[in-house]
Structures are given as C-alpha cells and as structure tokens.
N, CA, C, O and the ligand as a Tripos MOL2 file, in Angstrom:
@<TRIPOS>MOLECULE
protein
  273   271    69     0     0
PROTEIN
NO_CHARGES

@<TRIPOS>ATOM
      1 N          97.6800  107.0650 -111.9030 N.3       1 MET1
      2 CA         97.6260  108.2630 -112.7530 C.3       1 MET1
      3 C          96.2140  108.8690 -112.6990 C.2       1 MET1
      4 O          95.2250  108.1460 -112.8170 O.2       1 MET1
      5 N          96.1260  110.1470 -112.5250 N.am      2 SER2
      6 CA         94.8200  110.8090 -112.4100 C.3       2 SER2
      7 C          94.2000  111.0250 -113.7900 C.2       2 SER2
      8 O          94.8590  110.8650 -114.8170 O.2       2 SER2
      9 N          92.9240  111.3920 -113.7890 N.am      3 VAL3
     10 CA         92.2200  111.6810 -115.0450 C.3       3 VAL3
     11 C          92.9000  112.8320 -115.7830 C.2       3 VAL3
     12 O          93.0370  112.8020 -117.0060 O.2       3 VAL3
     13 N          93.3220  113.8370 -115.0340 N.am      4 THR4
     14 CA         93.9950  114.9950 -115.6280 C.3       4 THR4
     15 C          95.2410  114.5560 -116.3910 C.2       4 THR4
     16 O          95.4980  115.0180 -117.5020 O.2       4 THR4
     17 N          95.9980  113.6700 -115.7860 N.am      5 ASP5
     18 CA         97.2210  113.2120 -116.4430 C.3       5 ASP5
     19 C          96.9070  112.4170 -117.7060 C.2       5 ASP5
     20 O          97.6600  112.4680 -118.6790 O.2       5 ASP5
     21 N          95.8090  111.6890 -117.6910 N.am      6 LEU6
     22 CA         95.4130  110.9480 -118.8920 C.3       6 LEU6
     23 C          95.0530  111.9210 -120.0160 C.2       6 LEU6
     24 O          95.3930  111.6860 -121.1760 O.2       6 LEU6
     25 N          94.3650  113.0140 -119.6710 N.am      7 ASN7
     26 CA         94.0580  114.0430 -120.6680 C.3       7 ASN7
     27 C          95.3390  114.6400 -121.2390 C.2       7 ASN7
     28 O          95.4610  114.8470 -122.4460 O.2       7 ASN7
     29 N          96.2780  114.9080 -120.3620 N.am      8 ALA8
     30 CA         97.5560  115.4840 -120.7960 C.3       8 ALA8
     31 C          98.2750  114.5170 -121.7270 C.2       8 ALA8
     32 O          98.8640  114.9260 -122.7280 O.2       8 ALA8
     33 N          98.2230  113.2510 -121.3940 N.am      9 GLU9
     34 CA         98.8940  112.2540 -122.2240 C.3       9 GLU9
     35 C          98.2300  112.1680 -123.6040 C.2       9 GLU9
     36 O          98.8990  111.9860 -124.6210 O.2       9 GLU9
     37 N          96.9180  112.3030 -123.6140 N.am     10 LYS10
     38 CA         96.1800  112.2850 -124.8820 C.3      10 LYS10
     39 C          96.6160  113.4670 -125.7540 C.2      10 LYS10
     40 O          96.8680  113.3120 -126.9490 O.2      10 LYS10
     41 N          96.7000  114.6470 -125.1350 N.am     11 LYS11
     42 CA         97.1440  115.8520 -125.8640 C.3      11 LYS11
     43 C          98.5460  115.6490 -126.4240 C.2      11 LYS11
     44 O          98.8450  116.0220 -127.5580 O.2      11 LYS11
     45 N          99.3840  115.0550 -125.6070 N.am     12 TRP12
     46 CA        100.7770  114.7930 -126.0130 C.3      12 TRP12
     47 C         100.8090  113.8770 -127.2300 C.2      12 TRP12
     48 O         101.5680  114.1110 -128.1710 O.2      12 TRP12
     49 N          99.9960  112.8500 -127.2100 N.am     13 ARG13
     50 CA         99.9920  111.8790 -128.3150 C.3      13 ARG13
     51 C          99.4110  112.4520 -129.6030 C.2      13 ARG13
     52 O          99.6320  111.9140 -130.6880 O.2      13 ARG13
     53 N          98.6630  113.5540 -129.4710 N.am     14 GLU14
     54 CA         98.1040  114.2140 -130.6610 C.3      14 GLU14
     55 C          99.1720  115.0190 -131.4080 C.2      14 GLU14
     56 O          98.9920  115.3710 -132.5740 O.2      14 GLU14
     57 N         100.2730  115.3040 -130.7340 N.am     15 ILE15
     58 CA        101.3770  116.0260 -131.3700 C.3      15 ILE15
     59 C         102.1250  115.0340 -132.2690 C.2      15 ILE15
     60 O         102.4100  113.9140 -131.8460 O.2      15 ILE15
     61 N         102.4450  115.4360 -133.5110 N.am     16 PRO16
     62 CA        103.1680  114.5170 -134.4000 C.3      16 PRO16
     63 C         104.4740  114.0150 -133.7680 C.2      16 PRO16
     64 O         105.1580  114.7530 -133.0580 O.2      16 PRO16
     65 N         104.8020  112.7570 -134.0370 N.am     17 LYS17
     66 CA        105.9370  112.1000 -133.3910 C.3      17 LYS17
     67 C         107.2600  112.8430 -133.6020 C.2      17 LYS17
     68 O         108.0660  112.9540 -132.6780 O.2      17 LYS17
     69 N         107.4830  113.3510 -134.8240 N.am     18 ASP18
     70 CA        108.7600  114.0290 -135.0730 C.3      18 ASP18
     71 C         108.8780  115.3030 -134.2280 C.2      18 ASP18
     72 O         109.9700  115.6580 -133.7840 O.2      18 ASP18
     73 N         107.7580  115.9820 -134.0090 N.am     19 ILE19
     74 CA        107.7800  117.1900 -133.1660 C.3      19 ILE19
     75 C         107.9850  116.8070 -131.7060 C.2      19 ILE19
     76 O         108.7300  117.4700 -130.9830 O.2      19 ILE19
     77 N         107.3230  115.7360 -131.2760 N.am     20 ARG20
     78 CA        107.5090  115.2670 -129.8910 C.3      20 ARG20
     79 C         108.9750  114.9390 -129.6390 C.2      20 ARG20
     80 O         109.5200  115.2750 -128.5870 O.2      20 ARG20
     81 N         109.6090  114.2840 -130.6040 N.am     21 GLU21
     82 CA        111.0270  113.9140 -130.4400 C.3      21 GLU21
     83 C         111.9110  115.1490 -130.3330 C.2      21 GLU21
     84 O         112.8850  115.1630 -129.5810 O.2      21 GLU21
     85 N         111.5600  116.1940 -131.0970 N.am     22 LYS22
     86 CA        112.3250  117.4430 -131.0150 C.3      22 LYS22
     87 C         112.1540  118.0830 -129.6430 C.2      22 LYS22
     88 O         113.1180  118.5770 -129.0590 O.2      22 LYS22
     89 N         110.9160  118.0750 -129.1250 N.am     23 LEU23
     90 CA        110.6400  118.6730 -127.8180 C.3      23 LEU23
     91 C         111.3970  117.9310 -126.7170 C.2      23 LEU23
     92 O         111.9520  118.5540 -125.8110 O.2      23 LEU23
     93 N         111.4170  116.6120 -126.7960 N.am     24 ILE24
     94 CA        112.0830  115.7800 -125.7900 C.3      24 ILE24
     95 C         113.5960  116.0250 -125.7910 C.2      24 ILE24
     96 O         114.2420  115.9800 -124.7440 O.2      24 ILE24
     97 N         114.1490  116.2840 -126.9780 N.am     25 SER25
     98 CA        115.6100  116.4180 -127.0800 C.3      25 SER25
     99 C         116.0610  117.8800 -127.0320 C.2      25 SER25
    100 O         117.2190  118.1800 -127.3250 O.2      25 SER25
    101 N         115.1640  118.7780 -126.6670 N.am     26 ASN26
    102 CA        115.5090  120.1950 -126.6040 C.3      26 ASN26
    103 C         114.9540  120.7860 -125.3030 C.2      26 ASN26
    104 O         114.1020  121.6750 -125.3120 O.2      26 ASN26
    105 N         115.4620  120.2650 -124.1990 N.am     27 VAL27
    106 CA        114.9920  120.6610 -122.8640 C.3      27 VAL27
    107 C         116.1290  121.3740 -122.1460 C.2      27 VAL27
    108 O         117.2880  120.9750 -122.2540 O.2      27 VAL27
    109 N         115.7900  122.4310 -121.4120 N.am     28 PHE28
    110 CA        116.8150  123.1760 -120.6890 C.3      28 PHE28
    111 C         117.1350  122.5220 -119.3540 C.2      28 PHE28
    112 O         116.2370  122.2290 -118.5640 O.2      28 PHE28
    113 N         118.4240  122.2940 -119.1080 N.am     29 CYS29
    114 CA        118.9050  121.8040 -117.8150 C.3      29 CYS29
    115 C         119.8200  122.8710 -117.2280 C.2      29 CYS29
    116 O         120.6430  123.4430 -117.9420 O.2      29 CYS29
    117 N         119.6820  123.1440 -115.9270 N.am     30 GLY30
    118 CA        120.4920  124.1550 -115.2580 C.3      30 GLY30
    119 C         121.9860  123.8670 -115.3160 C.2      30 GLY30
    120 O         122.8010  124.7870 -115.2550 O.2      30 GLY30
    121 N         122.3490  122.5930 -115.4330 N.am     31 SER31
    122 CA        123.7600  122.2130 -115.4710 C.3      31 SER31
    123 C         124.2830  122.0200 -116.8890 C.2      31 SER31
    124 O         125.3980  122.4300 -117.2110 O.2      31 SER31
    125 N         123.4740  121.4000 -117.7240 N.am     32 CYS32
    126 CA        123.9590  121.0070 -119.0580 C.3      32 CYS32
    127 C         123.4350  121.9130 -120.1710 C.2      32 CYS32
    128 O         123.8290  121.7590 -121.3270 O.2      32 CYS32
    129 N         122.5580  122.8490 -119.8380 N.am     33 PHE33
    130 CA        121.8870  123.7010 -120.8150 C.3      33 PHE33
    131 C         120.9570  122.8660 -121.6800 C.2      33 PHE33
    132 O         119.8760  122.5030 -121.2180 O.2      33 PHE33
    133 N         121.3230  122.5490 -122.9010 N.am     34 GLU34
    134 CA        120.3770  121.8050 -123.7290 C.3      34 GLU34
    135 C         120.5650  120.3100 -123.5210 C.2      34 GLU34
    136 O         121.6770  119.7910 -123.6240 O.2      34 GLU34
    137 N         119.4600  119.6240 -123.2260 N.am     35 THR35
    138 CA        119.5610  118.2080 -122.9390 C.3      35 THR35
    139 C         118.3260  117.4640 -123.4340 C.2      35 THR35
    140 O         117.3930  118.0540 -123.9780 O.2      35 THR35
    141 N         118.3520  116.1490 -123.2290 N.am     36 THR36
    142 CA        117.2020  115.3010 -123.5260 C.3      36 THR36
    143 C         116.5540  114.9090 -122.2050 C.2      36 THR36
    144 O         117.2490  114.5510 -121.2540 O.2      36 THR36
    145 N         115.2280  114.9750 -122.1410 N.am     37 ILE37
    146 CA        114.5080  114.6050 -120.9300 C.3      37 ILE37
    147 C         114.2240  113.0970 -120.9760 C.2      37 ILE37
    148 O         113.7940  112.5630 -121.9990 O.2      37 ILE37
    149 N         114.4710  112.4310 -119.8560 N.am     38 VAL38
    150 CA        114.2010  110.9890 -119.7590 C.3      38 VAL38
    151 C         113.3330  110.7160 -118.5290 C.2      38 VAL38
    152 O         113.2150  111.5580 -117.6380 O.2      38 VAL38
    153 N         112.7310  109.5320 -118.4980 N.am     39 ASP39
    154 CA        111.8630  109.1180 -117.3700 C.3      39 ASP39
    155 C         110.8110  110.1750 -117.0520 C.2      39 ASP39
    156 O         110.5530  110.4720 -115.8860 O.2      39 ASP39
    157 N         110.2170  110.7320 -118.0760 N.am     40 TYR40
    158 CA        109.3080  111.8570 -117.8440 C.3      40 TYR40
    159 C         107.8510  111.4070 -117.6930 C.2      40 TYR40
    160 O         107.4300  110.3530 -118.1690 O.2      40 TYR40
    161 N         107.1130  112.2780 -116.9970 N.am     41 VAL41
    162 CA        105.6630  112.1190 -116.8910 C.3      41 VAL41
    163 C         105.0340  113.3500 -117.5560 C.2      41 VAL41
    164 O         105.6590  114.4060 -117.6550 O.2      41 VAL41
    165 N         103.8050  113.1920 -118.0010 N.am     42 ILE42
    166 CA        103.1130  114.2700 -118.7020 C.3      42 ILE42
    167 C         101.9790  114.7730 -117.8200 C.2      42 ILE42
    168 O         101.1400  113.9990 -117.3590 O.2      42 ILE42
    169 N         101.9690  116.0800 -117.5930 N.am     43 LYS43
    170 CA        100.9490  116.6630 -116.7180 C.3      43 LYS43
    171 C         100.2010  117.7690 -117.4340 C.2      43 LYS43
    172 O         100.7480  118.4650 -118.2900 O.2      43 LYS43
    173 N          98.9430  117.9150 -117.0660 N.am     44 ASP44
    174 CA         98.1510  118.9930 -117.6260 C.3      44 ASP44
    175 C          98.6190  120.3190 -117.0260 C.2      44 ASP44
    176 O          99.0090  120.3850 -115.8600 O.2      44 ASP44
    177 N          98.5740  121.3670 -117.8420 N.am     45 HIS45
    178 CA         99.0280  122.6900 -117.4100 C.3      45 HIS45
    179 C          98.0900  123.7140 -118.0320 C.2      45 HIS45
    180 O          97.5370  123.4820 -119.1070 O.2      45 HIS45
    181 N          97.9090  124.8440 -117.3610 N.am     46 SER46
    182 CA         96.9660  125.8530 -117.8670 C.3      46 SER46
    183 C          97.3840  126.3960 -119.2380 C.2      46 SER46
    184 O          96.5360  126.8620 -119.9990 O.2      46 SER46
    185 N          98.6730  126.3420 -119.5570 N.am     47 ASP47
    186 CA         99.1570  126.8260 -120.8500 C.3      47 ASP47
    187 C          99.4310  125.7120 -121.8550 C.2      47 ASP47
    188 O          99.9430  125.9760 -122.9440 O.2      47 ASP47
    189 N          99.1030  124.4890 -121.5090 N.am     48 GLY48
    190 CA         99.3740  123.3830 -122.4280 C.3      48 GLY48
    191 C          99.6010  122.1170 -121.6420 C.2      48 GLY48
    192 O          98.7690  121.7210 -120.8250 O.2      48 GLY48
    193 N         100.7400  121.4750 -121.8930 N.am     49 ILE49
    194 CA        101.0960  120.2960 -121.1060 C.3      49 ILE49
    195 C         102.5330  120.4360 -120.6220 C.2      49 ILE49
    196 O         103.3610  121.1080 -121.2360 O.2      49 ILE49
    197 N         102.7930  119.7860 -119.5120 N.am     50 LEU50
    198 CA        104.1010  119.9030 -118.8810 C.3      50 LEU50
    199 C         104.7550  118.5210 -118.8210 C.2      50 LEU50
    200 O         104.1540  117.5530 -118.3540 O.2      50 LEU50
    201 N         105.9880  118.4500 -119.3000 N.am     51 LEU51
    202 CA        106.7760  117.2260 -119.1750 C.3      51 LEU51
    203 C         107.6970  117.4010 -117.9770 C.2      51 LEU51
    204 O         108.4260  118.3880 -117.8790 O.2      51 LEU51
    205 N         107.6570  116.4480 -117.0820 N.am     52 GLU52
    206 CA        108.5410  116.4890 -115.9160 C.3      52 GLU52
    207 C         109.3490  115.2030 -115.8890 C.2      52 GLU52
    208 O         108.7970  114.1030 -115.9050 O.2      52 GLU52
    209 N         110.6690  115.3630 -115.8480 N.am     53 GLY53
    210 CA        111.5170  114.1770 -115.8450 C.3      53 GLY53
    211 C         112.9260  114.5150 -115.4110 C.2      53 GLY53
    212 O         113.1500  115.4100 -114.5970 O.2      53 GLY53
    213 N         113.8750  113.7740 -115.9760 N.am     54 LYS54
    214 CA        115.2730  113.9400 -115.5810 C.3      54 LYS54
    215 C         116.1180  114.2470 -116.7940 C.2      54 LYS54
    216 O         115.7970  113.8680 -117.9200 O.2      54 LYS54
    217 N         117.2110  114.9450 -116.5320 N.am     55 CYS55
    218 CA        118.2050  115.2140 -117.5590 C.3      55 CYS55
    219 C         118.9280  113.9180 -117.9090 C.2      55 CYS55
    220 O         119.3750  113.1870 -117.0260 O.2      55 CYS55
    221 N         119.0350  113.6420 -119.2000 N.am     56 LYS56
    222 CA        119.6940  112.4200 -119.6600 C.3      56 LYS56
    223 C         121.1720  112.3960 -119.2660 C.2      56 LYS56
    224 O         121.7430  111.3330 -119.0220 O.2      56 LYS56
    225 N         121.7850  113.5890 -119.2080 N.am     57 THR57
    226 CA        123.2220  113.6790 -118.9590 C.3      57 THR57
    227 C         123.5670  113.6260 -117.4740 C.2      57 THR57
    228 O         124.4190  112.8380 -117.0650 O.2      57 THR57
    229 N         122.8980  114.4730 -116.6510 N.am     58 CYS58
    230 CA        123.3130  114.5820 -115.2470 C.3      58 CYS58
    231 C         122.2820  114.0300 -114.2640 C.2      58 CYS58
    232 O         122.5890  113.8810 -113.0810 O.2      58 CYS58
    233 N         121.0600  113.7220 -114.7280 N.am     59 GLY59
    234 CA        120.0590  113.1190 -113.8520 C.3      59 GLY59
    235 C         119.2680  114.0970 -113.0040 C.2      59 GLY59
    236 O         118.4130  113.6860 -112.2190 O.2      59 GLY59
    237 N         119.5410  115.3920 -113.1520 N.am     60 LYS60
    238 CA        118.7790  116.3850 -112.3910 C.3      60 LYS60
    239 C         117.3580  116.5010 -112.9300 C.2      60 LYS60
    240 O         117.0820  116.1870 -114.0880 O.2      60 LYS60
    241 N         116.4570  116.9650 -112.0460 N.am     61 ALA61
    242 CA        115.0700  117.1580 -112.4610 C.3      61 ALA61
    243 C         114.9850  118.2910 -113.4820 C.2      61 ALA61
    244 O         115.5180  119.3780 -113.2620 O.2      61 ALA61
    245 N         114.3110  118.0250 -114.5960 N.am     62 VAL62
    246 CA        114.0810  119.0480 -115.6150 C.3      62 VAL62
    247 C         112.6070  118.9870 -116.0220 C.2      62 VAL62
    248 O         111.9310  117.9800 -115.8090 O.2      62 VAL62
    249 N         112.1340  120.0610 -116.5990 N.am     63 ALA63
    250 CA        110.7530  120.1180 -117.0520 C.3      63 ALA63
    251 C         110.6730  120.9240 -118.3360 C.2      63 ALA63
    252 O         111.5010  121.7980 -118.5960 O.2      63 ALA63
    253 N         109.6770  120.6180 -119.1210 N.am     64 ARG64
    254 CA        109.4590  121.3920 -120.3520 C.3      64 ARG64
    255 C         107.9680  121.6280 -120.5380 C.2      64 ARG64
    256 O         107.1670  120.6930 -120.5150 O.2      64 ARG64
    257 N         107.6130  122.8800 -120.7200 N.am     65 LEU65
    258 CA        106.2250  123.2310 -120.9960 C.3      65 LEU65
    259 C         106.0070  123.2070 -122.5060 C.2      65 LEU65
    260 O         106.7490  123.8280 -123.2670 O.2      65 LEU65
    261 N         104.9870  122.4840 -122.9160 N.am     66 VAL66
    262 CA        104.6170  122.4470 -124.3330 C.3      66 VAL66
    263 C         103.3400  123.2660 -124.4600 C.2      66 VAL66
    264 O         102.2730  122.8390 -124.0190 O.2      66 VAL66
    265 N         103.4530  124.4490 -125.0670 N.am     67 GLU67
    266 CA        102.2950  125.3340 -125.1580 C.3      67 GLU67
    267 C         101.3460  124.8690 -126.2430 C.2      67 GLU67
    268 O         101.7520  124.3030 -127.2580 O.2      67 GLU67
    269 N         100.0750  125.1210 -126.0010 N.am     68 LYS68
    270 CA         99.0300  124.7110 -126.9470 C.3      68 LYS68
    271 C          99.1230  125.5130 -128.2410 C.2      68 LYS68
    272 O          98.3240  125.3060 -129.1540 O.2      68 LYS68
    273 ZN        121.7820  118.0850 -116.8840 Zn       69 ZN69
@<TRIPOS>BOND
     1     1     2 1
     2     2     3 1
     3     3     4 2
     4     3     5 am
     5     5     6 1
     6     6     7 1
     7     7     8 2
     8     7     9 am
     9     9    10 1
    10    10    11 1
    11    11    12 2
    12    11    13 am
    13    13    14 1
    14    14    15 1
    15    15    16 2
    16    15    17 am
    17    17    18 1
    18    18    19 1
    19    19    20 2
    20    19    21 am
    21    21    22 1
    22    22    23 1
    23    23    24 2
    24    23    25 am
    25    25    26 1
    26    26    27 1
    27    27    28 2
    28    27    29 am
    29    29    30 1
    30    30    31 1
    31    31    32 2
    32    31    33 am
    33    33    34 1
    34    34    35 1
    35    35    36 2
    36    35    37 am
    37    37    38 1
    38    38    39 1
    39    39    40 2
    40    39    41 am
    41    41    42 1
    42    42    43 1
    43    43    44 2
    44    43    45 am
    45    45    46 1
    46    46    47 1
    47    47    48 2
    48    47    49 am
    49    49    50 1
    50    50    51 1
    51    51    52 2
    52    51    53 am
    53    53    54 1
    54    54    55 1
    55    55    56 2
    56    55    57 am
    57    57    58 1
    58    58    59 1
    59    59    60 2
    60    59    61 am
    61    61    62 1
    62    62    63 1
    63    63    64 2
    64    63    65 am
    65    65    66 1
    66    66    67 1
    67    67    68 2
    68    67    69 am
    69    69    70 1
    70    70    71 1
    71    71    72 2
    72    71    73 am
    73    73    74 1
    74    74    75 1
    75    75    76 2
    76    75    77 am
    77    77    78 1
    78    78    79 1
    79    79    80 2
    80    79    81 am
    81    81    82 1
    82    82    83 1
    83    83    84 2
    84    83    85 am
    85    85    86 1
    86    86    87 1
    87    87    88 2
    88    87    89 am
    89    89    90 1
    90    90    91 1
    91    91    92 2
    92    91    93 am
    93    93    94 1
    94    94    95 1
    95    95    96 2
    96    95    97 am
    97    97    98 1
    98    98    99 1
    99    99   100 2
   100    99   101 am
   101   101   102 1
   102   102   103 1
   103   103   104 2
   104   103   105 am
   105   105   106 1
   106   106   107 1
   107   107   108 2
   108   107   109 am
   109   109   110 1
   110   110   111 1
   111   111   112 2
   112   111   113 am
   113   113   114 1
   114   114   115 1
   115   115   116 2
   116   115   117 am
   117   117   118 1
   118   118   119 1
   119   119   120 2
   120   119   121 am
   121   121   122 1
   122   122   123 1
   123   123   124 2
   124   123   125 am
   125   125   126 1
   126   126   127 1
   127   127   128 2
   128   127   129 am
   129   129   130 1
   130   130   131 1
   131   131   132 2
   132   131   133 am
   133   133   134 1
   134   134   135 1
   135   135   136 2
   136   135   137 am
   137   137   138 1
   138   138   139 1
   139   139   140 2
   140   139   141 am
   141   141   142 1
   142   142   143 1
   143   143   144 2
   144   143   145 am
   145   145   146 1
   146   146   147 1
   147   147   148 2
   148   147   149 am
   149   149   150 1
   150   150   151 1
   151   151   152 2
   152   151   153 am
   153   153   154 1
   154   154   155 1
   155   155   156 2
   156   155   157 am
   157   157   158 1
   158   158   159 1
   159   159   160 2
   160   159   161 am
   161   161   162 1
   162   162   163 1
   163   163   164 2
   164   163   165 am
   165   165   166 1
   166   166   167 1
   167   167   168 2
   168   167   169 am
   169   169   170 1
   170   170   171 1
   171   171   172 2
   172   171   173 am
   173   173   174 1
   174   174   175 1
   175   175   176 2
   176   175   177 am
   177   177   178 1
   178   178   179 1
   179   179   180 2
   180   179   181 am
   181   181   182 1
   182   182   183 1
   183   183   184 2
   184   183   185 am
   185   185   186 1
   186   186   187 1
   187   187   188 2
   188   187   189 am
   189   189   190 1
   190   190   191 1
   191   191   192 2
   192   191   193 am
   193   193   194 1
   194   194   195 1
   195   195   196 2
   196   195   197 am
   197   197   198 1
   198   198   199 1
   199   199   200 2
   200   199   201 am
   201   201   202 1
   202   202   203 1
   203   203   204 2
   204   203   205 am
   205   205   206 1
   206   206   207 1
   207   207   208 2
   208   207   209 am
   209   209   210 1
   210   210   211 1
   211   211   212 2
   212   211   213 am
   213   213   214 1
   214   214   215 1
   215   215   216 2
   216   215   217 am
   217   217   218 1
   218   218   219 1
   219   219   220 2
   220   219   221 am
   221   221   222 1
   222   222   223 1
   223   223   224 2
   224   223   225 am
   225   225   226 1
   226   226   227 1
   227   227   228 2
   228   227   229 am
   229   229   230 1
   230   230   231 1
   231   231   232 2
   232   231   233 am
   233   233   234 1
   234   234   235 1
   235   235   236 2
   236   235   237 am
   237   237   238 1
   238   238   239 1
   239   239   240 2
   240   239   241 am
   241   241   242 1
   242   242   243 1
   243   243   244 2
   244   243   245 am
   245   245   246 1
   246   246   247 1
   247   247   248 2
   248   247   249 am
   249   249   250 1
   250   250   251 1
   251   251   252 2
   252   251   253 am
   253   253   254 1
   254   254   255 1
   255   255   256 2
   256   255   257 am
   257   257   258 1
   258   258   259 1
   259   259   260 2
   260   259   261 am
   261   261   262 1
   262   262   263 1
   263   263   264 2
   264   263   265 am
   265   265   266 1
   266   266   267 1
   267   267   268 2
   268   267   269 am
   269   269   270 1
   270   270   271 1
   271   271   272 2
@<TRIPOS>SUBSTRUCTURE
     1 MET1         2 RESIDUE 1 A MET
     2 SER2         6 RESIDUE 1 A SER
     3 VAL3        10 RESIDUE 1 A VAL
     4 THR4        14 RESIDUE 1 A THR
     5 ASP5        18 RESIDUE 1 A ASP
     6 LEU6        22 RESIDUE 1 A LEU
     7 ASN7        26 RESIDUE 1 A ASN
     8 ALA8        30 RESIDUE 1 A ALA
     9 GLU9        34 RESIDUE 1 A GLU
    10 LYS10       38 RESIDUE 1 A LYS
    11 LYS11       42 RESIDUE 1 A LYS
    12 TRP12       46 RESIDUE 1 A TRP
    13 ARG13       50 RESIDUE 1 A ARG
    14 GLU14       54 RESIDUE 1 A GLU
    15 ILE15       58 RESIDUE 1 A ILE
    16 PRO16       62 RESIDUE 1 A PRO
    17 LYS17       66 RESIDUE 1 A LYS
    18 ASP18       70 RESIDUE 1 A ASP
    19 ILE19       74 RESIDUE 1 A ILE
    20 ARG20       78 RESIDUE 1 A ARG
    21 GLU21       82 RESIDUE 1 A GLU
    22 LYS22       86 RESIDUE 1 A LYS
    23 LEU23       90 RESIDUE 1 A LEU
    24 ILE24       94 RESIDUE 1 A ILE
    25 SER25       98 RESIDUE 1 A SER
    26 ASN26      102 RESIDUE 1 A ASN
    27 VAL27      106 RESIDUE 1 A VAL
    28 PHE28      110 RESIDUE 1 A PHE
    29 CYS29      114 RESIDUE 1 A CYS
    30 GLY30      118 RESIDUE 1 A GLY
    31 SER31      122 RESIDUE 1 A SER
    32 CYS32      126 RESIDUE 1 A CYS
    33 PHE33      130 RESIDUE 1 A PHE
    34 GLU34      134 RESIDUE 1 A GLU
    35 THR35      138 RESIDUE 1 A THR
    36 THR36      142 RESIDUE 1 A THR
    37 ILE37      146 RESIDUE 1 A ILE
    38 VAL38      150 RESIDUE 1 A VAL
    39 ASP39      154 RESIDUE 1 A ASP
    40 TYR40      158 RESIDUE 1 A TYR
    41 VAL41      162 RESIDUE 1 A VAL
    42 ILE42      166 RESIDUE 1 A ILE
    43 LYS43      170 RESIDUE 1 A LYS
    44 ASP44      174 RESIDUE 1 A ASP
    45 HIS45      178 RESIDUE 1 A HIS
    46 SER46      182 RESIDUE 1 A SER
    47 ASP47      186 RESIDUE 1 A ASP
    48 GLY48      190 RESIDUE 1 A GLY
    49 ILE49      194 RESIDUE 1 A ILE
    50 LEU50      198 RESIDUE 1 A LEU
    51 LEU51      202 RESIDUE 1 A LEU
    52 GLU52      206 RESIDUE 1 A GLU
    53 GLY53      210 RESIDUE 1 A GLY
    54 LYS54      214 RESIDUE 1 A LYS
    55 CYS55      218 RESIDUE 1 A CYS
    56 LYS56      222 RESIDUE 1 A LYS
    57 THR57      226 RESIDUE 1 A THR
    58 CYS58      230 RESIDUE 1 A CYS
    59 GLY59      234 RESIDUE 1 A GLY
    60 LYS60      238 RESIDUE 1 A LYS
    61 ALA61      242 RESIDUE 1 A ALA
    62 VAL62      246 RESIDUE 1 A VAL
    63 ALA63      250 RESIDUE 1 A ALA
    64 ARG64      254 RESIDUE 1 A ARG
    65 LEU65      258 RESIDUE 1 A LEU
    66 VAL66      262 RESIDUE 1 A VAL
    67 GLU67      266 RESIDUE 1 A GLU
    68 LYS68      270 RESIDUE 1 A LYS
    69 ZN69       273 GROUP 0 **** ****
C-alpha cells in the first residue's frame, strides 16, 4: 500500500462509523443499481477519497467517491 493510500485510509477512518456504513451500503452498480460495496480499497482522490471494490450482489467492479 502506498503512502497516498494510507492517507486516504486515515481520512476514511475520520468519518463517523455510522456514516461510513451508510456510504458502503449505498453504492451504485450498473446491474443492481443500489448495492453494498465489498472487498474495497480506499484511494486518495482530488475531490475526497475513492472506494473501489465489488458489488455484494453480482461481483462487478463498483466505486464510490466520498467528497470532502
Ligand atoms: Zn451489482
């Protein structure tokens, strides 16, 4: 994991847990529409942080941008 990803993870952990859980369970999937993201990694993004993972239902790649 790069330094950038560690920073992103730190930012993610600063978000209250109940809000993080809402963000994780409200991700757009092209097949299922609203889904939960699983097996995700947290990346730094110019507008905040980016979660990249898989759709819990169909396994397709999904991502969610969490704006600052
Ligand atoms: Zn899906």
